C-alpha positions in Angstrom: -23.1 -0.9 61.4 -23.5 1.0 64.7 -22.3 4.2 66.2 -20.9 4.2 69.7 -21.4 7.0 72.3 -18.3 8.9 70.9 -19.7 8.9 67.4 -17.3 6.2 66.1 -18.8 3.9 63.5 -18.5 0.2 64.4 -18.6 -2.2 61.5 -20.0 -5.7 62.0 -18.4 -8.4 59.8 -21.0 -10.3 57.7 -20.7 -13.4 55.6 -23.1 -13.9 52.7 -24.2 -17.5 52.1 -26.4 -18.4 49.1 -29.7 -19.8 50.3 -29.2 -23.1 48.4 -26.0 -23.7 50.5 -27.4 -22.7 53.9 -28.5 -26.3 54.7 -24.8 -27.3 54.7 -24.0 -24.7 57.2 -26.9 -25.7 59.4 -26.3 -29.4 59.2 -22.8 -30.5 60.5 -23.4 -34.1 59.5 -24.1 -33.1 55.9 -21.1 -30.9 55.8 -18.9 -33.8 57.0 -20.4 -36.1 54.3 -19.5 -33.5 51.6 -16.0 -33.1 53.0 -15.6 -36.9 52.9 -16.8 -37.0 49.3 -14.5 -34.3 48.2 -11.5 -36.1 49.9 -12.5 -39.4 48.3 -12.7 -37.7 44.9 -9.3 -36.0 45.4 -7.8 -39.4 46.3 -9.2 -40.9 43.1 -11.7 -43.1 44.8 -14.5 -42.6 42.3 -16.8 -44.8 40.2 -17.7 -44.1 36.6 -21.5 -44.3 36.5 -21.6 -44.0 32.7 -23.1 -41.5 30.3 -26.2 -39.6 31.5 -26.6 -37.4 28.4 -29.7 -39.5 27.4 -31.5 -37.9 30.3 -30.6 -34.3 29.4 -34.2 -33.5 28.4 -35.8 -35.1 31.4 -37.2 -32.8 34.0 -37.7 -33.3 37.7 -41.2 -32.6 39.0 -41.6 -29.0 40.1 -38.3 -28.0 38.5 -38.6 -26.2 35.2 -35.9 -27.4 32.9 -34.8 -29.8 35.7 -31.6 -31.9 35.6 -30.4 -35.3 36.5 -27.3 -36.0 38.4 -25.9 -39.1 40.0 -23.6 -39.5 42.9 -22.0 -42.6 44.1 -21.3 -42.8 47.8 -19.2 -45.6 49.1 -21.4 -48.0 51.1 -21.3 -47.3 54.8 -23.5 -46.1 57.7 -26.0 -43.5 56.5 -24.9 -43.7 52.8 -27.6 -44.4 50.3 -25.3 -45.6 47.6 -26.5 -44.3 44.2 -28.7 -41.2 44.6 -30.7 -39.8 41.7 -32.0 -36.3 41.9 
């Protein structure tokens, strides 16, 4: 917010982005990969990777309570295939 010479308040629009999502806004290539993945999922191009409930109690190093997720990316330039976090 600012005030001009006539005393009128000028409001500046602001967008709040959670810190964990900031990397997507700063990395256009990552944003495009996410959009591609969403489009593929909406089109039904998905692969069932099975049941991961057996890993529910596993923790990732440095993450209290951690979690395990798996994502399948269709093979292509820059795609790693199955990614385990």
